[in-house]
N, C-alpha and C positions, 0 to 999 in steps of 0.2 A: 426536576424543575422546581424552583422555589415558589411556594404558594403560601397563603395565610395558614397558620397552624392553630390547633386548639391549644390554648395556653393553660398551664397549671396555675394553681393559686399563688405559689411562690415561684416566680420566674427566675431561673438561674442567670448568672452573668455570662457573657461571652468570655472566651479566653483572654482577649485583649482588654476587655473591661476589668477582668479580675486582676490583671497585673497592675493596671493603673490604680485600682482600688487599694491593692496591697501597698503600693508605693505611697499612696496618700496616708495610709495608716502608719506606715513606718516613718515617714518624714514629718508628719504633723501638718498643721496649717501652713500652706505654702502656695506661691504662684508659679511654681516650677512647671506645671503642666497646663498653664493657661495658654489659649490660642487667641491672642488679641487681633482685632482688625480695626483700623482707624480710617475714617472717610471724612473728607472736608466737603461740606455741602454749601454751595453758593447759590443764592436765589431765594425765592419765597417758599419757605418750608411750612408744610401743614403738619404741625406737631401731633395733634390728635390722630391724624391719618397714619402717621408713622407708628404711634403707639398701637393703633388697631392692627396695622400690618404686621408688626412683630408678634402680636398675639395670634394672628392668623397663621403665621409660619410655625410658631411653637405648637399650635393645635395640629397643624398638618404633619409635623415630624415628631413622632413619639419620643425619639431619643433626646429631644430638647426639653422634654417634660418628664424625664425619668430620674428618680432618686434611688438611693441604694442603702436602705436600712438593713439592719441585721436581725436575724432571729436565731437564737441558740448559737451565737457566734459566727453564723454564716450569712454573708451578704446576699441580697436578692434584688432584682429589678422591680421597682414599683412605678407604674405609669400613672402620673397624676391627672386628675380631671377637675373641671370646674374652676373656681377661683384660685385654687392652689396652682393651677397650670398657667396662670396669666403672668407674663413677665412684666416687671415694672421698668418704665423708662425714667431714669434719673436725669432730671433737667436742671441745669445750672448755668448762669452767665459768668463769664470770666472777664476781668477788667482789661487784661492785656495778654500778649502772647506768652509772657513769662508765667502768668497765672494759669493760662491755658495749658502750657506744657506740664506744669506741676499737676494740674487736675487730670490730664491724660495719663501721666505716669502713675498716679494713685489709682486710677480706674484699672489700668492694665495689671496692677498688682493686687487686685481684689482676691479674696480668698473664699473658696467654696466649701461648704459643709455638704459632702456628697450624700449624707444620709437624709438631708432635709431640703437643701437648696436646689432650685432649678439650675441645671448646668449651663445656663446662659444669663448674662447680665448685659444691660444696655444703658449707655450714658450719652446724654446730649448736652454739649457745652456750647453756649452762645459765644461767638468769637467776634462779633461786630454786627453792624446792620446787614441783615440778610446773609449772614455767614454763621455756619455752625460746624462743629466737629462731632461726628457720631462715632462712638467707640463700642463695638460689640466684643464681648469677652466670652468665649465658650470654653468650658473645660474639655480637655482632650478626650475625656471618657465618652463624650457625645459627638465628637467630630474628628475629621482628618482632612488632609490637604485636598482630597478629591471632593469633599463635601462642600467646599467653599463655593463652587460654581452653582450647584443647585440651590444653595442657600441664598445667594445673591439674586438669582432669577426669581425665586419665590418672593423675596422681599420686594422686588421691583413690581411684580404682578400684583401683589396685595396692596402696595402703596398706591399704585395707579387706580385700582378699584376703589379704595377707601377715599381717595381724593374726589372721585366721581360719585361718592355716596352709595356705592354698591359693595357687595361682597365679592371676593376674588372668585373667578370662574376658572378653575384648573382641573385637569384630569386627576381622578383619584389615584393615589399611590397603590400599586398592586400589593405591596407588602410593607410591613414596618420592621424596625430593628429587632423587636422581640421575635418576630417570625424567623429572621435570619439566625438569631441565637439558637433557636430550637432546631432549625435546619442544619446548622453547623454541627451540632451534637449528633444528629441523626446521620449526617454524611460521614463524619469521622469514625463513629462507632466507639466501642469501648477499648481503652488502652490495653486491657488484659486479654482481649480477643486477638490471637495471633493473625487472624485472617482479616481483621478490620483495616480500614484505610489508614487510620492513625498509626496502628502498630507497624504496618509495612513502611510507612514513610519515616517513622521514628527509627526503624532499623537502618534505613538508608542514611539518615543524618548521623547516626551513631558511627557509621563507617566513614562518612565523608568528613566528619569533624574530629575523628580520633587524633589525639596528639596536637590539636590546634594550639598555638601559643596563647597563654592567658593574656599577655600584653605584647603589643608591638615594641620593638626596641628603639623607637624614635627618641631622639634627644630633646628634652624640654628645656625651656628657659628657666623653669623653676621646678623643684621637686614636687612630685604629685602629693597633694595633701591627703590626710587620712580620710577625709570625707569631702566629696566633691561639692562645690558651692553652686554649680550650674550657671555661674556667670559667664556670659559669652560676648564675643565680639564678631564683627563681620568685615570681610574684605571683598569688595565687589570689583569685577573686572569683565572684560569681554574677549571673545575669540572672534577674530575678523572673519568676514564672509568667505574669503579665499581659503583660509585654513578649514573653516567649517565644511566647505565644498570638498576639499581634499579628504577630510576624515569620512565624509559620507561615501565618497568614491572608494576609499579603502575598505569601509565596512561592506559595501556591495561586492567588491572583488573577492572578499573572503567569506561571504555568506554569513556575516555577523551583523549585529545591530550597532548603531552609534554608541549605545550604552556600553557594549562590550569593548569597543575601541577605547572609550574613555576609561573604562575599568582597567584595561591592560596598561594604558599610559599611566594611570594613577598608581597602580601596583608597582610598575617599573620604577617610578619616581620614589615611592616610599622605600623600596629596596635600596636605591642609591642613597637615600637619606638615613640609612641605618636600621630600617625596620626588619631586616633579614629577608630570606627568600620564601618564607611561608607567610603570605600576607592575607589575612582574613579581612574582608571588607563587607560591611553591612549594606543592605539596600532595602527599599520599601517596595512592596507590591500592593496594588490597589485592594486586593481581596474581594473585589466585586466580580465574582466569577459567574454571575447570572445577570441578564439584562434587567431583571426586575429590581435590581439594586442601583441602577444607574442614576436615578434622580432622588435617591434617598440620602438624607443627612444622618450620619452615624459614624462610629469608629470601626471601620472594616479593615483598615490597613494591616498588613502583616510584614514581618521583617525576615529577610533571608540572609544567611551568611555565605558569601561567595569567596571561596578559598583559592587564592591565586598563587601558583607555583612559579617563581621566577628563577629557580635554581638552574645551574648549568649554563649560564650565559646564552639563553635562547635569543634568536633574532625576533624582531617584533612580529613577523609572520608566524613564527612558531608559538610565540606567546599568545597570539590571537587564537590559534587552534586550541591551546590549552584552556583559554578562557571560554571559548564556545562550548567545549565539551563539559566543563564544570557547570556553566550557567544553565545549559539546557537541562541537565540532570537536576539542578537545584529548582528550576522553575517547574519541572514536572512533579516535584515533591513539595509544593509551596503551601499545601493545605494545613500542615501542622502549625498551630499557633506558636510563635516564637517563645512566648512565655511558657508554654507547655514543654517545648523542646529544652529550654533551660532547666526546667524541673527534672526532666528525664536524664539529661546529660550531666547535670550537677557539676558544672565547672567551678573553679575557685571563685568564691563570691567576695565582693569588696564594696564598701560604701564609697570607694575612691574612683571606681571606673565601672563601665558596663561589662557584662560577661560576654565572652566569645569574640567580640570585636570592639574596637574603639574608634574606627574610622567609617563614616557612612558616605555612600555615593548615591546621589539622586539625579536622574535626568527627567525633568518635568515633561509630561506629555498629556496631562489632564487638561480639560477645558479651561480656558482663561476665565478667571472670575471677574466679571465686571458688573457694575451696578448703574443702571440708567433709570433715573427718577424724573418724572415729568416736571418741567419748570426749574430743574436744578442742574448745576454743573457739579459733577462728582469726581473728586480726585483722591487717590490713596494717600494716606498719611503714614510715613514710616513709623514702625513701632519703636517705642522708647525702651521696651523691655525685651530682652532676648535671653531665653534660657537654653543653654547649650548642653544637651544631655550626653554628648559624645566628646571625645578629645577633638575631633575634627569632622565636620560635615562639608562635603563638596557637592554643590547643587548646580546643575546646568539646565538651561531652558533654551530650546531652539526658537529662532525667529526666521521669518521668510520674507522675501521681497514679494511685491504684488504678482510677479510672474510665477511665484512658487519656488524660485531658486533660493538656496541657502542664504540667509541674511545675517549669519553670525550666531554665536552662542553668548547668552548672558550667563554669568557664573558668579557664585557666591561661595567664599570659604567662610564658614561659621566655625569658631574655635573656642575652646575653653580658655578663658583668661587666667584660670588657675595655673595653666601650663605654658601658654604661649604669649609672646609679645606680638603686637601687630606687625612689626618689621619682619619677624620670622615668617609669618603667614604671607605677607606680601612677596617676600623672596621665594617662598614655596610656589606661589601661584605663577610667578614669572618663570620658574624652572619647569613647571608643568607645560607651559606654553612652548618653551624651547624644545622640550622633549617631543611634544606632539608635532611640532614643525619638522623636526628631524626625521621621525618615523613616517610621517605622511609623505615626505619627499622620497624616502627610500625605506620601505618596510623590511628590507633585508638587513638593515643595520641592527646591531645588538644594543639594546637600551642600556645594558650595564656598562657599555664602553663609551656611551655618549657623554659629552661634556655639557653639563647643565649650568656651568658658571657663565656669568656675563663677562665681557671683556674687562669691565671695570673691576669686578670681583677678582678675576684672574690676576690682574696687575696688582691689586691690593695684597693678595695672598703671596704671590711670588716675588714682588718687588718692594712695595711699600713697607709691609711688615717685616721684610728681611733687609731693610736698608740699615745695615749695621757696620758699614765700612769705616774703619778708623785707622789712620796711619800710626804705626808704633815702631820703635826701633827693634832690631832683632838682637835680643840679649838673652843669656841663659840664666837659670835660677842662681847658680853660684856667682855669676858676674853681678847680678843685682844685689846679692848679699855683700859681695866685696865692696861695691860702691857705697853701701850703707855703713860698712865698717869704717870707711874713710870719713864719713860724715859724723858718726857717733861712736868713736872707738872705745870710749870708757863707759858708755851706757850699758846697763845690764841687758843681756840678750836672753839668757835662759836661767830659770830657777827650777831646781828639783830638790825637794826636801830642804836640807840645810845648805845646799850648794848653789852658788850664784856665779855665773860666768859672763864676763863682759863680751862685747862684740869683738874686740881685738883678740882676747884670749880664745874665744870660740874659733875665730878665723885661723889663728896660729895652730891650734890643735888639729883642725880640719886639714890645714895645709900639710902638716907633718904626716898625717895619715895618708893623704893623697900621694905624697912622694913614696911612702912605703908601698902603697898599692901599685903604683907605676912600676916600681922595682920588681914586683911580683907578677907582672904581665897584665895588669889591668889597664884598659884603654877603651877606645870606642868599640862598641858591640860586646864588650865583656860584661858579664853579670856577676855581681857580688851579693851574696845572700847575707842579710843582717838578722842574726838570731840573737838579738840583745833585748833585755828587758827595758821598760821605760826608764830612761835616765838621761843625764846630760851627754853621756858617751854615745847614746843612740843618735842624738842630733849631730854630734861630731862625725859619726860614721856616715850618716846620710850626706853631709856636705863634703866629706872626704872622697866618697865615691864619685860624686858629681864633678869635683875638681879634678879627679884623675881621668875624667872622660868616660867613665864606665856607667853602668846602670845598676841601681840597687834593687834588690828583691827583698821587701820587708817580710819577716816571718812573725806571725802571732804565736807566741809561746804558749798561749792558753788553748790553742787548737790541739786536737788529738794528734798523737805522734804519727799515725798512719797518714793523715792529711799532710803533715809537714814533710814526711818522707816522700810522698807523692809529688809535692811541689818541687823538692830538690831534684828528684829523679827526672822530672819533666824539664826543668829549667837548665840543669847542668851548669851551675855557676862555677866560675874559675876559682872562687874563694867563698868560704862561709865564715863569717866573723861571729864568734860566740862571746868574745871580749876584745877589747882593744889591745894591740901589742904595745911593747915598750917603744915609745916614739921619741925619746929624748935626743937621739942622735940625728934625727931627720931634719931636713931644712924647713924653715918656717915661712919661706916666701911662697907667694901664690904660684902654683905650677903653671907653666905655659903649655897647656895641652890643646892641640888643635881639635876643635869640636865642630862637627858638621850639624846643620839644623836637623837633619833626619836621624842623627845618632840617638839611641835610646837613653832616656834619663832614668826611668824606673820601669819595673815590671810588677804589676799588682795582679794577683789572681782573684778571679770572681769567686763568689761563695759556693758555686756549684749547685745552687738550689734548682736550676733548670737543666742539670746535666753535669758532666765532668767539669771540675774547675779548669779554667783556662787563663793563661797569663796574658794580660793586656800590656802591650809595649807602647809606652808614651814617650814621645821624642822631646828633645831639648827645646825645639822651636815652639812646640805646643805648650809646654810647661812655662817657658819664659813669657809667652804672650798672655797666658792665663794670669800670671802673677803681676804683670804690668797693669792689667785691668783691675785686678783685686786691690792693688795698692791705691789706685785712683778711686775706686768705688766704695772701699771700706776704710775710711779715714780713722775709724775708732780702733783699727788694728795697730795704729801707732802708739796706743796706750798699753794696756795689759790684756793678754789673751790667755785663756785657760784651755789647755789641750788635755783632754781626758781619754780620747779614743785611741785605738791601736793604729800604728803607722801602716798596718796591713789593710786598713780601710782608707780609701782615698779621700774621705771626708777630712782626714787629718792634714792633707796637703794645704788646704785653705787656712786652717787654724794655726799651723806651724810656720809655713813659709811666709804668709802675708805679713805677719808682724816682723819677721827677720829681714824683709826687704823694705820695711816702713819705719824702722827704728823703734819698734815696740818690744815689749818684754813678754817672753813666753814662759808660762808656768805649767810644768808637767805634773799633773796630779789626778787622782781619782775624783769623780764627781760625788763628793760627800761633804759632810759638815766641816772638814778640815781644809777644803779646797780654797777657802777665802782667807786663810791665815797669811798668805803672802801678798794680799791686796786684792781688792775687788776687781774682777775683770771688766774691761770696757768692751771686749769683743769675745764672742764665743760662737762655735759652730757645733751643733749636736743634731740628733734626730728628733722628730716629734715625740717619740717614745720617752725621751728624757724630760719632757715638760712636767710630767707628774713628779719626777724626782726633784726637779728644781723648785717646784711649788712647795715641797716639804723641807727644803733646806733653808738655812739662814739667809737673810737678805744679802749679805756680802758675797754670796756665792753666785748669785744671778748677775748677768752682765748689765752694766749701766748704760751702754750706748747702743750696740748692735748685736742682735741675735740672729744667726743664720740657721735655718732648719732645713734639712735635706735628708734624702735616703728613703723617705716614706711619704705617703699622702698626708697632707696637713689639713685640718678643718678649723674653721673659725671657732667652733664649739670648744675644741681642745685648747685654743689660745686664750680663751676668755679670762681665765683666772690670772694667767701670767701678765696679760696686758692691764688687768685691773690693778694688780700689785705694782706694776712698773709702767705707769702711763706715759712716760717719756721715752720708752724703749722703741727703737726701730727694729722691726722684724722682717726678715727676708726669707721668703719661701723659695728655695733653690731646687732646681731639677738638673739631673745630669747622670750620665753613665760613666763608668770607668773608661769606656772606649772613646769618650769625648773630652777627656782631661777634666775630671772632677765634675764640673757643672757646665751647662750650655744655655740655660734660661733661668730667669729669676723674676719673682714678683715682690716688689718692695711695699711693705705695709708701714706707713708712717703713723705716728701716734694718733693723729686725728682721723685716720682711715676707719670707716665703719664697715665691719665684716658681717656677711651672712654666716649662719652657723654651719653651713655645708662645706664642701671641699674648697680650699683656697686655690686660686689659679696658680699655675707654675710660670706664668708671665711671658716675657718677650726674650728673644735670643740675645746672647752676649755680643760684644764687639766681634766683627769679622766672622760671625756665625750665622748660618741660615738654617731655618727649620721648615719642614714640609709635612703636611698632614695628608696622607695619600691613601687611596683605596688599594685593593688587591692587584689592580692593573697599573699601579704607580701613577694614578691620576689625582690631582688635587681635589679634595672634597670641599663642599661649601662650608662656610662658617656654621657652627652648630651641629655639624655631622661628625660622628666619630670615625676616625681613621688611624692608621699607624703613623707614628712619628719617625721622621728621618731627619738626621742632622748632618750638615755639611759645614765646611769652613776650616779655620786654622787650628781648631782644637782637636781634630780627629787624631786618634791614635794610629800608629803604624798598622796595627792588626794584632793577631793572636800569635804568641810565641810558638814556633814549631807546628803551626796548624794552618797551613796555607789554604786548604780547602774551606775551612770554617771562615777564615778571613775573607775569602772571595765571596762567600755566601752572605756575609753581614756588611761588608764594606763594598757597596755596589756603585756603579756609574751614576753620576748625577745628571739627569736629563737637562737640567737648567744651568749646568756649570761647564766651563771650558776644560774638559778633560779631567775634572776633579771627581772625588768620590763623595758618597754620603753614607752615613751609618744607619742601618736599619735597627732601631732600638727595641722593637717588640712591644713598645708601650702604646696603649690606646689613648688618644687625646682628641680634643676638638678646639677649634678657635671660637672664642665667644665674640659677641658683637663689638667688644671694645678692643679687639685685636690681641687678647691675652689667651695663652694656651691654658686649657683646663685638663687635668689628668683624670683618666677613667679607670685604667687597669692594665693588665698584661695580656698579650695575645697568647702566650704560651703557658699561662697559669689558669686556663679554663678547661675543665674536664667534666664529662658527664658521669654521674654515679647513680645508677638505678633511677634514671629519669630526672635527676636533680643536677644542678650546675654548681660547682664550687668556684667561687671567685676569690682569688687571693688579693688582699688589699687591706685598706684601713677599715676596721670593723665598724667604728662609730658612724662614719659617713654612709656605710652600707645600710645600717639600721635606720638612719634618718630617711634615706631614699626609698626604703621598701617597707615602711611601717604599714601594716594592714594587708600586705601581699600574701603572706602565708607563714608557714613554720620557719623559724630561724634557728640555726644551730651554729654555735661558735666553736671553731676548732682551735687547737693549741699545738704549736710546734715547739719542740725542745731541741735547740741547736746543740746545747751542751748542758751538763747537769746544772740545774738551778737557773738556767737562762731560758725562760719561756716567754713566748709572744703570741698574742692573738693574731691570727693570720687569715682567717677565712670565715665565711658564713655560707649557709646553704638555704636556698629558697626554691620553690617550684620552678622548673625550667621555664625561662622566658625568652 
């Protein structure tokens, strides 16, 4: 039992006090741990009585007159006496509500010197005739949420007595906070004693929290800053009495508390929002384990980490069983101060987030704090200052009808504004209500399979943001080129070194090759391998194969011979062209080859970075539709286009074909200082990795009109110098897979567009293309939640050459289409609130290595997003001699 203790000369700090003291030393002067309370007082206020009452209360509770000086670098508690223990009531009149609001805000932001200042400040602001606002600010080191009720009761008792000219008559407190501090040390024992209470409980927690994630995988609206600002926002909402009653019934039926039901619901929601299946949630326990502490003001609260396992798609019934088992064990080991537990477990530390958990759940069940003063009407004033120490705090409080029946839950989502927008939190609150409604109605349902989207959101995701239907004629790539030949026969079509070919000449040579190929058995479904170097002949060969009705297979001659041999063995082309034959005797007319929309136009093999290279078969209809849109959307392609990439990379499809169906001039050249000698390009498509090269090349090499960047993640930081040098340049961040005909989405960055330094969105879908961000059960995920990207529409490839099983696994039925397919990209993305897709990474490029995770992707964005998290190691991949790329980073598993 807790009784008054004999106190040493230097009284130690409690574990909770020590953590706050340490934080104060580390952060410096700050209002982060202020606990402000504002009260509007209407009526005849006796100011001297209020001053005396505050002094009485501070005299009654030693914690309110305790300071924390140091001796030999070690802090200790010093309980002040006499005049030093008298709080000063700062009185000031305010001219109007604006001045009052400013004064209240300033008061709430007051700063305490813990070594010398009383941890309580009182401010009284005159707000009009017989109207005042009282602001009490207590440093958290001297109070907690449970202390508010006894504090208000004692202020009321003392004020009433002082108004009557007497001293307050209250029962003496059985103990003081200092007694609790000594009792806590005695109860827990020595950490180095294996039989002590603290050693036994620490051993439990070491096992219970082994491998707990350092951070939840929630998607934020902004990257986590290196150092948290603790600025917070609040979203308030209510749970209706009917649902409140259902949740209480559910709790009773499963022998759990309402808190456990809400914890299971919150954990299930966080999992659905991308937090993973190992969800640590913090909660507060009163720490008043003895009745002697019930009426005492002080900092007794402790924090527990409740680890919720949502893996394996449990039903809500099953999840409640897991939560009950975990929570009962945690509450049975609640004596270890959280601060001491952190020291022992030594998790990754960061100034950017709290250790062990970042989401807090609180269900208020402490006495309601009310203040009743004689002759005064007292109402609470909402605080102007909110310091949010966690990413997210979810707080519930029960209300009841006069009959005692559930009257609903009041709820507050407090959130770090460093990370979240208010709209995100409002949506999260609505999703939690929908989830709770569903499981309350049927606890046998699996939360992971529940749809937490509103009808409006579902329509926006599936219909509005996929409203891309555009009527276009069905034409093939070579037909589009032939139409351009008729419009501009004498214009220059291709430039390679000293060779220039007009549209008419290019068409004639391609026609002759086409007739030659037809005579050699080339037609629909026939594959012709093109093993030619970059040259005008290569463009002739591509067009010739298309005109013959066949499909061309581009071969990169810089690839290792074993890869080339593997591609040819797999594709089994009817012909392989290493050079063009003598075509002088062949007809020059356009061949009349019947071509079906589903006939293949080309076969391009993937890199094989995620397995064996596979040939993607792209059909004529898909290629033609892509080019009709490209001609419309990229008018600068009608000027001059520089093509530097290999035709074995489908990035070249845009850069080569779009000018040829638009009347533009194609320059085939390496991306070096000589590339601009044939004229500055107006149109170019490269990867973000080429930006550094362009920045170091002469001005005439960079495009003057449109630059398309694709194939890798793009960041605003990587673009900054290019845009500074070329302020009139339009930049397009394009995304797509070979399986979706080059690109399927894009984000257009106009010259006046201001970009953040982080990852650039990949935008909206193309014409006649639909995109879906889905979870593992093929359900749409809410905006802001990471899911896998699926693409449907006219751009889909036929599939993989000679690999029917793989095709069936990647080209799957579209639940929202009329018998059509959608392509599973393997890319992780999310919808932002503007309806733009944002790229995150690959599903198949994440592997664990000795407790670490490797994420393949754009290194710069990764470093921006994870500064301060832990050790970062950059990996290098060498695809071929001299061709090295930064492709990965390693951080502690999250």
